[in-house]
C-alpha positions in Angstrom: 25.8 -14.5 -19.9 28.1 -13.7 -17.4 27.2 -9.4 -17.6 23.2 -10.7 -17.2 24.5 -13.3 -14.6 25.7 -10.5 -12.7 22.8 -8.2 -12.7 20.2 -10.8 -11.7 23.1 -11.8 -8.6 23.4 -7.8 -7.8 19.4 -8.1 -8.3 18.9 -10.6 -5.9 21.2 -9.2 -3.4 20.4 -6.0 -3.5 16.6 -6.9 -3.8 14.0 -3.8 -2.0 11.1 -4.6 -0.5 9.3 -1.7 -1.6 8.7 -4.2 -4.7 6.1 -5.9 -2.9 4.5 -2.4 -3.3 3.7 -3.3 -6.6 1.5 -6.4 -5.3 -0.3 -4.4 -3.2 -1.0 -1.6 -5.9 -1.8 -4.0 -8.7 -4.4 -6.2 -5.9 -5.9 -2.9 -4.9 -6.5 -1.6 -8.6 -8.1 -5.2 -9.4 -10.2 -5.1 -6.5 -11.4 -2.0 -6.5 -12.7 -2.6 -10.8 -14.2 -5.8 -9.4 -16.4 -3.6 -7.2 -17.0 -1.2 -10.1 -18.3 -3.8 -12.0 -15.1 -4.3 -14.7 -14.8 -8.1 -13.9 -12.3 -8.9 -16.8 -10.0 -5.9 -15.7 -10.3 -7.0 -12.5 -9.3 -10.5 -13.4 -6.6 -9.7 -15.7 -4.8 -7.7 -13.0 -5.5 -10.7 -10.4 -4.1 -12.9 -13.0 -0.6 -10.7 -13.5 -0.6 -10.1 -9.9 -0.6 -13.6 -9.0 2.6 -13.9 -11.1 4.1 -10.9 -9.9 3.8 -11.9 -5.9 5.2 -15.5 -7.0 8.2 -13.7 -8.7 8.9 -11.6 -6.0 8.7 -14.5 -3.4 10.9 -16.5 -5.4 13.6 -13.1 -5.4 13.1 -12.9 -1.3 14.0 -17.1 -0.6 16.8 -16.4 -3.2 17.9 -13.5 -0.9 17.1 -15.4 2.3 19.6 -18.5 1.0 22.8 -16.6 -0.5 22.8 -13.4 0.9 20.8 -13.9 4.3 23.5 -11.1 5.7 22.7 -8.5 3.9 19.0 -9.7 4.5 19.5 -9.6 7.8 21.1 -6.1 7.9 18.3 -5.0 5.7 15.8 -6.2 8.3 17.3 -4.2 11.2 18.0 -1.1 9.5 15.3 1.1 10.5 14.3 3.1 7.0 14.4 -0.5 5.7 12.4 -2.0 8.4 9.4 -0.3 7.5 9.5 -1.4 4.1 9.5 -5.0 4.8 5.8 -4.5 5.8 5.2 -3.9 2.2 5.5 -7.8 2.2 2.6 -8.2 5.0 0.4 -6.2 3.2 1.0 -7.8 0.0 0.2 -11.2 1.1 -2.9 -9.9 2.8 -3.6 -8.6 -0.5 -2.9 -11.5 -2.9 -5.4 -13.1 0.2 -8.3 -11.3 -0.6 -7.7 -11.3 -4.3 -7.9 -15.1 -4.0 -11.0 -15.3 -1.6 -13.2 -12.4 -3.3 -12.3 -14.3 -7.4 -11.4 -17.8 -6.5 -13.3 -18.4 -3.1 -10.2 -20.0 -2.1 -10.8 -19.6 1.7 -8.0 -22.4 2.7 -5.2 -20.6 0.6 -6.5 -17.0 1.8 -6.2 -18.6 5.5 -2.7 -19.6 4.6 -1.5 -16.3 3.7 -3.4 -14.3 6.3 -1.2 -16.8 8.9 2.3 -16.0 6.8 1.1 -12.0 6.6 0.5 -12.5 10.5 3.9 -13.7 11.3 5.2 -11.6 9.3 3.3 -8.2 10.9 4.9 -9.5 14.5 8.4 -10.3 13.1 8.3 -6.6 11.6 7.0 -4.9 14.4 9.6 -6.8 16.6 12.4 -5.1 14.5 10.7 -1.9 14.6 10.8 -1.5 18.3 14.4 -2.7 18.6 15.6 0.0 16.0 13.3 2.7 17.5 15.0 1.8 20.7 18.5 2.2 19.5 17.7 5.0 17.6 15.6 7.2 20.4 18.2 9.8 20.1 17.9 10.5 16.7 15.7 13.7 15.6 12.2 12.7 14.4 12.6 13.8 10.6 15.3 11.2 10.7 13.1 8.6 11.9 10.3 8.9 10.5 8.8 9.2 6.5 5.9 8.5 4.4 7.4 4.5 4.5 6.4 4.6 8.4 3.1 4.5 8.0 3.2 1.2 6.4 3.3 0.4 10.5 -0.4 1.4 10.4 -1.3 -0.3 7.1 0.4 -3.3 7.9 -1.9 -3.8 11.0 -5.0 -2.8 9.4 -4.7 -5.4 6.3 -4.5 -8.1 8.9 -7.9 -7.1 10.3 -9.2 -6.3 6.9 -8.4 -9.9 5.4 -9.6 -11.3 8.6 -12.9 -9.7 8.5 -13.7 -11.8 4.7 -12.5 -15.1 6.0 -14.9 -14.3 9.0 -17.7 -15.4 6.5 -16.1 -18.6 6.2 -17.0 -19.6 9.5 -20.8 -20.9 9.9 -21.3 -19.1 13.5 -18.4 -16.9 14.5 -18.0 -16.3 18.2 -18.1 -13.0 19.5 -14.2 -12.8 20.6 -13.5 -13.4 16.8 -15.1 -9.8 15.9 -13.6 -8.7 18.9 -9.8 -9.7 18.0 -10.6 -8.4 14.2 -12.2 -5.0 15.7 -8.8 -4.6 18.2 -6.5 -5.1 15.4 -8.4 -2.7 13.3 -8.8 -0.2 16.3 -4.9 -0.6 16.8 -3.9 0.4 13.2 -6.6 3.5 13.5 -4.4 4.4 16.7 -1.0 4.0 15.3 -1.9 6.2 12.3 -3.3 9.0 14.2 0.3 9.3 16.2 2.5 8.7 12.9 0.2 10.7 10.6 1.2 13.5 13.2 4.7 13.1 13.4 4.7 13.2 9.8 2.6 16.3 9.1 4.9 17.8 11.9 7.8 17.0 9.2 6.0 18.2 6.4 4.4 21.6 7.5 6.6 22.2 10.8 10.1 22.3 9.8 12.2 22.9 6.7 11.1 20.3 3.9 12.4 20.0 0.5 10.6 19.8 -2.6 13.3 17.5 -3.9 13.0 15.4 -0.2 8.9 14.7 -1.8 8.6 11.1 -2.7 5.8 8.6 -3.6 5.7 7.4 0.1 4.2 10.2 1.5 0.9 9.1 -0.6 0.3 6.9 2.6 -0.9 9.6 4.6 -3.8 9.4 2.4 -3.9 5.5 1.8 -3.2 4.8 5.5 -6.8 6.5 6.1 -8.1 4.5 3.1 -7.3 1.0 4.1 -8.9 2.0 7.9 -12.0 3.3 5.9 -12.1 -0.1 3.9 -11.4 -2.5 6.7 -14.1 -0.5 8.9 -16.9 -0.3 6.2 -16.2 -4.1 5.6 -16.6 -4.8 9.3 -19.9 -2.7 9.5 -21.2 -5.1 7.2 -20.6 -8.1 8.5 -21.0 -7.5 12.3 -24.4 -9.8 13.3 -27.7 -7.6 12.7 -28.1 -8.0 16.4 -29.1 -5.6 18.9 -26.1 -5.9 21.2 -23.8 -4.8 18.3 -25.5 -1.4 17.4 -24.0 0.8 19.5 -20.3 -0.8 18.1 -21.6 -0.6 14.6 -22.4 3.4 14.9 -19.3 3.7 16.5 -17.4 2.4 13.9 -19.3 3.9 11.2 -18.6 7.7 12.8 -14.6 6.4 12.8 -14.7 5.0 9.6 -16.3 8.0 8.0 -13.7 10.3 10.0 -10.4 8.6 8.5 -12.1 8.9 5.0 -12.3 12.8 5.6 -9.0 12.7 6.7 -7.8 11.0 3.6 -9.8 12.8 1.2 -8.3 16.4 2.9 -4.9 14.7 1.7 -5.5 14.3 -1.5 -5.3 17.7 -2.7 -2.0 18.7 -1.3 -0.4 15.4 -2.5 -1.5 15.9 -6.0 0.1 19.8 -5.7 3.2 18.3 -4.5 3.7 15.4 -7.2 3.1 18.3 -10.0 5.4 20.5 -8.5 7.7 18.1 -8.1 7.4 16.4 -11.4 7.6 19.7 -13.1 10.3 21.5 -11.3 12.9 19.2 -10.4 15.6 17.7 -12.3 14.3 19.6 -15.5 16.7 21.3 -16.8 15.5 24.3 -19.7 11.6 24.5 -20.6 9.5 21.6 -19.0 8.4 18.9 -21.8 5.0 19.6 -22.9 3.7 16.1 -22.2 4.8 16.6 -18.8 3.1 19.9 -18.3 -0.3 18.2 -19.6 0.3 15.3 -17.5 3.0 15.5 -15.1 3.2 11.8 -14.0 4.3 11.0 -17.6 7.5 11.3 -16.0 7.1 8.2 -14.2 7.6 6.3 -18.0 8.1 8.4 -20.9 11.5 10.0 -21.9 15.0 8.7 -21.4 15.9 12.1 -19.8 13.6 13.0 -17.5 12.0 9.6 -16.3 11.7 9.7 -12.4 10.5 5.8 -12.1 12.1 4.0 -8.9 10.7 1.1 -6.8 9.2 3.2 -4.1 6.9 4.8 -6.8 4.6 2.1 -6.5 3.9 3.6 -3.2 1.6 6.0 -4.6 -0.5 3.7 -6.8 -1.7 1.6 -3.7 -3.2 4.9 -1.9 -5.1 5.6 -5.2 -6.4 2.1 -5.7 -7.3 1.7 -2.2 -9.4 5.3 -2.1 -11.2 3.7 -4.9 -12.1 1.0 -3.2 -13.1 2.2 0.0 -15.0 4.8 -0.8 -17.4 1.8 -2.6 -17.4 0.1 0.4 -18.2 3.1 2.7 -20.9 4.1 0.1 -22.7 0.4 1.2 -21.8 0.6 4.5 -23.4 3.9 4.7 -26.5 3.5 2.5 -25.1 6.8 0.6 -25.0 6.0 -3.3 -23.6 9.5 -4.1 -20.2 8.3 -2.6 -19.8 5.8 -5.2 -20.0 8.1 -8.1 -16.0 9.6 -6.9 -14.9 6.4 -7.1 -16.2 5.7 -10.5 -13.5 8.9 -11.8 -11.0 8.3 -9.7 -10.6 4.5 -10.1 -9.8 5.0 -13.9 -7.1 8.1 -12.9 -5.4 5.2 -10.2 -5.1 2.6 -13.2 -3.5 5.2 -15.7 -0.8 5.8 -13.0 -0.4 1.9 -12.2 -0.1 1.6 -16.4 2.5 4.5 -16.4 4.5 3.1 -13.3 4.2 -0.5 -14.8 5.6 1.2 -17.8 8.2 2.8 -16.1 9.5 -0.4 -14.2 9.6 -2.1 -17.4 11.9 0.3 -19.1 14.2 0.5 -15.9 14.6 -3.4 -16.3 15.3 -3.4 -19.8 17.5 -0.5 -19.2 19.4 -2.5 -16.8 19.9 -5.6 -19.2 20.3 -3.2 -22.3 23.4 -4.1 -23.9 25.8 -0.6 -23.5 
């Protein structure tokens, strides 16, 4: 028991904020499958995600209660501060699920408020950390996880867009505030993704340095697309809003195109890393057939870590955003993409979950 107690204590003390990306990933895959018409899968993932979110929140509260100095150190360390935004996005994702599946408007609004406060705290910490790190080179500051700044900002606008439905006659300034948050997220994305692209393409980048958070280059564009498409469908059908609707639609289409263009590069980099890095001798057959099997299969070559969930969220988000864009643009042909990509996202989710469970059982296994 003492050994297990030590493992649990260390797990709480060193709790990785990236684990909230599991909530983000499970939630958006659930919402995507609901939009695809597979309600049983969607609701099963919803129930599972509620459990995951509650467990992670309990661990986070326990860390605050018993290991506050360690939590503060993480929160004020720039490389870790980005990851705390996963809590913001995960909380908004749970709020979206509660609104869609249970119509729990009050609870969803409460979670939105918690996420908004968390967003302000994270942004404040990031600004302070950036000021102290201004002398460092860009590649030591910016990474794929940095794009969580844009994702977190847009997630606030996304849930707010749906909560507007609960207001009988929303005043114009409500739409303006939501649109302002979405626009801010879009601007942050363009700035940060330019810096990330510079680090990837214009300086020496080792294949071993490629990791799952770089998928957020696509995932951030995807959530911008989803939020933009949903904002369009919620705008009042009044002549005064027609110009804004058209402008948002074109910006949303641009975001979707940018996100789509990232996918081939990210797929190739994943395949190259999974088939070349950390493999001695010949590549196992299962890895040759499906490189992402390394997330879950094989003791020697398994590559799961908590940040692996940062790959699943963008995949699920791309499914959801493409369906939403097809509805907003009135182009049903776009929806065809989602009905193929969605199953791929679910498979990667399942492999990542298997990898996580194997890691947890391995930690508790008696040597």
